[in-house]
C-alpha positions as CSV (number, residue, x, y, z in Angstrom):
1,M,0.0,0.0,0.0
2,N,1.3,3.4,-1.0
3,L,-0.1,5.7,1.7
4,K,1.0,9.2,2.6
5,A,0.9,10.5,6.1
6,F,-2.6,11.4,7.4
7,D,-4.5,12.3,10.5
8,L,-7.5,10.4,11.8
9,P,-9.6,12.5,14.1
10,A,-12.2,10.4,15.9
11,A,-15.1,10.7,18.4
12,H,-15.9,7.9,20.8
13,I,-19.3,7.3,22.3
14,F,-19.7,5.1,25.4
15,K,-23.1,3.6,26.3
16,I,-23.3,3.1,30.1
17,R,-26.0,1.2,32.0
18,S,-25.9,0.7,35.7
19,G,-22.4,2.2,35.9
20,K,-20.9,-0.3,33.4
21,I,-19.8,0.2,29.8
22,H,-22.0,-1.9,27.5
23,E,-20.9,-0.6,24.1
24,V,-18.3,1.7,22.5
25,E,-18.7,3.3,19.1
26,A,-16.1,5.4,17.3
27,I,-16.6,7.7,14.3
28,G,-13.6,9.0,12.4
29,T,-12.5,10.5,9.1
30,M,-9.2,10.6,7.2
31,M,-7.8,14.2,7.0
32,P,-4.6,15.6,5.5
33,Y,-1.6,15.4,7.8
34,N,-1.4,18.2,10.5
35,S,-5.0,19.2,9.9
36,K,-6.5,21.4,12.6
37,T,-9.1,19.6,14.8
38,G,-11.0,22.7,16.0
39,W,-9.9,21.9,19.6
40,E,-6.8,24.1,19.5
């Protein structure tokens, strides 16, 4: 595979019931290397 460097910002969602983690979901997207995240 011929890949260039990239960033992969992601958000994670935790579903919690009765104080225990039951499910984790992640959503991400490939972005150009050194992209701003909006959290700076």
